[in-house]
N, C-alpha and C positions, 0 to 999 in steps of 0.2 A: 763802298758796296761792291760785292762780288759781281763781275760782269755777267755771269750766268744768271744770277738772280735779277739783275737790272734788265737784261734782255729777254727774260722769260724762258729760259731753257735750262736743262739739267746737265751736270757734268759727271761723267762716269769716272771710275777709278783710273789711275795712271796705268799705261801699258806696262807689261812685264819687261824688265831688263834681262835679256837672255841672248844666247846665240841664235840669230834668225835662222829659221828653217827654210832657206831659199830653195828654189826649184829651177830646173833648166828652163830658160826663156828664149834662147837663141843658139843656133848652131853655125859654126864657120865651116863651110864646105868648099873644098877645092878638088875639081876633077872627080867628083863622086865619092870623095873620102872626107869624113868628118874630122877636121883638124882640131877643132876646139869647141867647147861648150861654155856658154855664159850663163851663170846662175843669178837669180834675182827674185824679186817679188812684184806682182802686178795686181792692182785692184781697179775695177770699173764699177761705178755706181749707176743704177737705173734712175729714171726721172723721179721716182718716189723715194730715193735715198737708199734703197736696199742694194745689197751687193749683187751685181749682175755677172761679174767675172772675178775669179780669185785664183791667183797662181802664187805658190810659195807662202810666205808668212806675212800677213798684212796687219798683225796685231802686236808684233814685237816692237819695243821702243827703238827709235833710231833718231839721228839728228838730220833734219831736212835741209840744213845749211841755207843757201839763198832762196830755196823754195818757200821759206818763211817770210820773205820780204813783203808780199802782198798783205799778209796777216799783220805784220808790223805797221804797214802803211794804214790799214783800217784802224788799228788802235790809235794811231796818231791823229787821224781825222776825228775819231770819237773824242779825243782829248782836246780838240779845238784847232788842229792844224788847218789853216785856211787855203791851202794850195789846191789847184785843180789843173786840168789839162796836162800839158807836157811836164810841168814841174812836179805834179803828183805822180805821173808815170815815172819820172826820174827817182822819186822817193822809193819806189818799189823795184828799182833797177839793179841788175848786175850789168852795168854798162861797159861799152867797149873802150872808153877813154878818149873818144873823139872830142873835137872842139866843142860841139853842141852840148856834150855832157859836162865838160869842165865849165863852160859858160853858164849852164843851167844851175850847177852847184853854187857857183858864185852868186847867181841871182837870188837863190834861196837865202844864202848868207847875208846878202845885201838887204833883203826884205826884213831880216831879223836884226839888221845893224850889227852884225858880228864879223870879226876878222877870220881869215882862213886858218890862222893858228889856233882857233877855238876847236877845230876838228881834232878828234882823238882816234880816228881810224889809222890803220897801219899804212905807212907810205909804200907805194908799189908803182910798178910800170903799168902802162895801159894794158888792158886785157886782150884787145884785138892784136893779132900778130903783126899785121901791116902797120898799124898805128904805133905799136911798140918798137918795131924796127926803125921807123922814122924818128921816133923819140930818142932812141939810142944813138943813131947817126948824128943827131943834132947835139949830142953830149948832155942831154937832160937827165937829171937824176930821178929816182923814185919820188913820188909826190902823193900827198894825201888826196889832192884833187883828182889825180889820175886813177887812183885805186877804185875798183869797180863798185864799191859801196858808198862812195862819197856823197851821192844824193841822199841816201838814207840817213847818213850821219848829219848832214846839214839840216834835214828835216827834223831829226831828233833834237838838235840844238834849238831849232825854232820852236818846237812844241814845248820843250822845257822852259824856254824863256817866256812864252805866252802864259804859262801856268805859274810863273814865279818860282820855278824849281831851280836848284843850283845847276851850273853848267860844267864845271871842271870834272865832276864825277858822274856825268850822265850815263856812262857805261857800267856803273856799278849795279849788279843785279838787285840791290836793295833800294836803288834810286826810285822815286815815285814814277818816273817815266817808264822804267823797265818793269816795275810792278804792274802798271797799267797795260803794258804790252803783254805781259804774261797772262793777265786776266782775260784779255781779248783772245789770245791764243787758245786758252782753255774753253772759252765760250764758242769760238768758231769751230774748233775740232770736236767739241763735245766730250772732252776727256781731260783729266788732270795731267799736268806736266810730270814726266817721270824723273828727269834729271836736267840740271842746268850746267853748261860749260861755257867756254869762250869760243866764238867763231873766229875765222881767219882775219876778219877786219877789226877784232877787238870787242865786238858787241856780244852781249849774252846770247846764248843759243839754247833753245828749249827742245828737249827730247819728247817726241810724241810717236804715234804709230802711223804707218802708211794709210791705214783706214781713216784715221783722224784727219790726216792731211787732205785726203780726198773729200771728206765731208766739208772741210773748210773751203777748199777750192770751189766746190759746188755752191756753197752758201754765198761766196763772193761773186761768182760769175752769173748767178741766177737771181741776185738780190733785187728787191723792189726799187724802182727809180727814186733817187733822192736820198737813199740810205748811204752811210759811209762805205759799205761794201760795194754798192753800185758805183759810187764815185770813183773808187780805186779801179774797179774793173773797166769802167768806161774810159778812164784816163789811159790805162794800159792798152786797151783795144784801139783807141783813137790816136795814140802817140806811141806805137810799138817801137819805133826807132829810138825813143828816149828810154824805154825800159830795156833795150838791148843794144842794137847798133846796126849800122849799114850792112846789109847782106847776111845778117844772122838768121839762121833757120827759125829760132824762137820768135823773131819778129814776124816772119811770114806766117807762123802758126797763129800768133795773136791776131794778125790782120784777117786771117781766114775764119 
């Protein structure tokens, strides 16, 4: 069943694939002289869901990259993922590669009784510069565990296993897991996916609009208690360090 029908909402047409009509959003000023102008797009939604502020092009298709992780986590909870607290926060993380993140990913795999080599994300060094430098000094090589999406991938494996889906091809866009994630992305954003490609970690990446992403963020962060959306939002707010890392601005923002 289509997620939009299942959850009682409609899905609009996919956003247009075009060159975004970005607008100036910031100036770099030195000594009274404008040295540079940064272009981009911004959308702010009011409490009723209407657009309160718009700069640039909020309807063109783009790839949200790791901003999709909370949506992917919601989809996995809907599909039966039993994680909560810090491990659910890690599921939605672009983590720093600290020991807590590696240990958390191992715990998810252990709960699923799966080995580390079941992960199919791209090996990488830790995201945090300090952690990465220490890693290199110790002569450690790029690792699937250290890569910043490892928590998400471990949770994908766990979700697939719980549903009796195959594991080796869990990153195939046609896999039941990725189909379920795509349906949740469309439900939460309120629009069809424009295009599918591969993210840097190897997982399918879905193209939506900035407006659609804002709708999804609002639906997750304001969801009713007990819903999959609220479970993910509460986990990230309550365990911001697992969704990011020590000293990260994004963690401070989530805590606030």
